N, C-alpha and C positions, 0 to 999 in steps of 0.2 A: 504494500500500500504506500502511495506517495503522500507525504505530509507537507502542508504549507508551513514552512519553518518561520515565517514572519507573523503567523496568526497568534493572537493572544485573546483568550476568553475575556469578556468585559468584567470589570470589577462590579461587585454588588453595590457599593457606594462609589459612584464615578467621581473622578477628579474634576473639579469645576474651575472656571477661570477666576482670575483675581477680581474681575468686574462682577461676576456672579456672587463671589464671596462677600464683597463689600456691600452688596444689597441686602444681606442678611443682618438682622439685629444681633446684638452682642450675645444673647442667649442662644440664638440659632447658630451663630458661628462656633461657639463652644461645643454645641451638640454635634455639629457637622464634623469638627476636628476629632472629637471623641469617636464617633462612628467610623470615620475614615481610618483612623489609626487601628481600631480594634477589629476591623474586618480581616478575614483570612481568605485563602483561596476558596471560591464559591462551593466547591464540592465538600469542604469541611464545615460549612456553616451549620449543617445538621447535627454536628457534634455537640451543639449547645443544648440539645434535648436528651432526656433520659433514654438510655438503651444499654442493655447488658454488653453487647459486643459492637465495637466500632472499629472498622479497619479499612485501610486503603493500601493498595499495592500497585506497583508500576515501575517504570524505569527512572533513571536519575533525573531529579528536578521536577518530575511530573507531579502536579498538585501541591508543590512546595510542602512536602509531607512533614519534614522536621520543623520547618519554620511555622507551619500552621498549627501543628499539635503543641509546640512550645508556647505560642501565643495564646491558644485556648486554655492551656493549663494555668498560665499566669493569670488570665482573666478570671477563671473559675476561682482561683485562690483570692483574688482581689474582691470579688463580689459575693462569693459563696454559692451563687446560683441555687441549685436545689439540693446541695450536698449536706446541709445541716451542720451539726456540731462535730468536732473531732475529725475534720476533713484532712485526710492524708493521702498524698500521691506518691506512688512508687514508680520510678523510672528504672526499668529492668532490662539488662542485656544478658545474653547467654554467659558471656565471660567479661568481667570488668576487673582489670588488674589495678587500676587507680581511678580516681575521680576524673582525671584528664580523659579517660576513655568515654565518659558520659557526655550527654548534651547539656551539662550544667552551664557552660559558657553561653550557649544559645539562649537559655532561659534568662540568664543575667542580662544579656543584651536586650531581650524582649521587655524586661522590666523598665529599662531606660527608654526604649522606643515608645512604650505605651504611656510613659510619664507617671508611673506609679511611685509612691514614696514610702509606703508602709512595709517594705520588704527588708528583712534581715538576711544577709548572705554570709554563710560560714564555709569552711572547707568541707563540711559534711552535709549540709542541708540548706534549703531556702525556706524561710518562714515569713508569713504575713502577720505583723504584730497586731493588726486590727481584727482580722477574722480568725486568727489562730491556725489557718491552713498551713500545712507543711509539705515540702517536697523532699524526698530522700532518693538516693541513687545507689543501686546495688547491681551485682552480677549474680546470676543464678549459682555461680560457684561459691557464693557466700552462704548458701543454705545447704542443708541436708534433708532427708526425708522427714525428720522430726521438726527441725526449726522452721521449715517452710510453712508449717501450720500456724505460725505466728502472724502470717499475712492476713488473718481474718479481720484486722482493723483497717485495712486499706480500702479507700473509696474509689480510687482510679489506679489501675496498674497499666502503664504504657510499656508495651514490648517493642523495643527498638531493634532494628535489623532482625525482625522476627523469623526470617527464613532460617536463622541459625539454631532455633530451638528444636530439639529432637522430640519425638513422640513421647518418650518417657518423661521428659521435662514438662511437657504440656499436660500430661496426665496427672502429674503431681501438682502443678501450679494452678490450673483452672479451678478445681474444686476448693482450693485454699483461699481464693479471692471471693469471699462469700458474705461480706458485711451487708446488713440490711438496716434501713431506717425509714421513718415516716416523714413525708413532706406533703403538706396540704391534704392530709387524710389518705394519701396514697403511699403504699409500701414500695420503696425503691431498693435496688440492690447494687452492689459494687459493680463498676464498669471495667471492662478489659479493652483497652485501645491497642491497636497494633499497626505498624507500618513496615513495609518491606518491599524489596525487589525479588521476585521469584528466582531461585537458583535452579530448581528442577521442576518438571511437570508435576511432581508429587511431594513438594515440601510439606512436612507435617502441619505447619500452620495453615497452609492452603487447604489441604485435605480436611483438616479438623474444623476450621472456622470460616472458610470461604465457599465451601461446596455444601449446598443443601443445609445451610445454617441461617436461622432467622437473625437478623441484626442489620445494622447500618454498615454494610460491607460492600465495597465497590472496587473494581479495577479501574485505574485512572488512564485517561488517554495521554499519550506522550507529548513532550515539548510544551507549547503554550496552550494546548487544547483544554487543559484543566488548571493551568497555572498562569494567571495574568501577569506574574512577575518573572516569567522564565527568562534567564539572562542570556545575552548574546554569547558570552564566553562558553556556555555549554553547547550552543549550536556549533560554534567553531570547533570545539573538541569532538563533537559527534561527527562532523564532516571529515576531520582529520582521521579519526579512528575508522570511519567507514571505508576510507581509501586503503588503510593498512590491514584491517581485520573486520570485515563486514559482519561476521557472526557475533563477535564480541560487542560491536557497536549496537547490533540489534538487542543483545542481552542488556547491556548497561543503560541504554537510552530509551528503548522502546518497551523493555520489560519482558522480552521473549525468554522463556526458561532455557537453561542450558540443556544440552543433550545428556540424558541420564547415563549414556554409555561412553561419554566423552573421555572419561578417565578410567574406564574399566579395562581389566586385563583381557577379558573375552568379550567380543561383540556378539 
């Protein structure tokens, strides 16, 4: 399939001209700036509503997956949304040897970009002093079969690079994220968010949560078709890689799974 590499899906809150902005009164200007800053890639706007499983998968840069989920998590910690008291977020990778392996720096940047001032950032966690919401960062290698049960106090668990999680890990993890609470008379349950680029046709996360699973789960279109912010530098990198290694370019940027037999001894 041929893609228009110049296309960008429109923003939900469009950028307006200086003349249009000055016609707004002071209150309207503040509201516009707030909504413009807080918007994410359109396909992620539905993450603001309760749902047990929320996932997006695709090639590099599609849907601005890391940027969008980071912004939404910081916003949820700022406003509380529907998560009630003792709101705790776990950012989880299959293996995390240090905090530098996590998306903590992206979340810190989002706090600044969104203009929020009530966050305390340490080497171990990020916490909102007004709402009490807390974000922690772990690798699945930090847990064993017994200690993973302690995750029953988590409200959101975001699985980063979720294609790396094997079936055994998912079988232990998913039932452990089981916190429930009541909001406006409705019983809600802990949410599992996941983002990834498919490695094979049968990644465990894909077979478990993307096939015949109810939830807010979608495959993203590549390039700017689901990402209004898709950068030109990624287009340039795609075109370069397409010349040198078309299959790898398809995998990295369009999201085509790798051939399961690519590294097998026997075909």
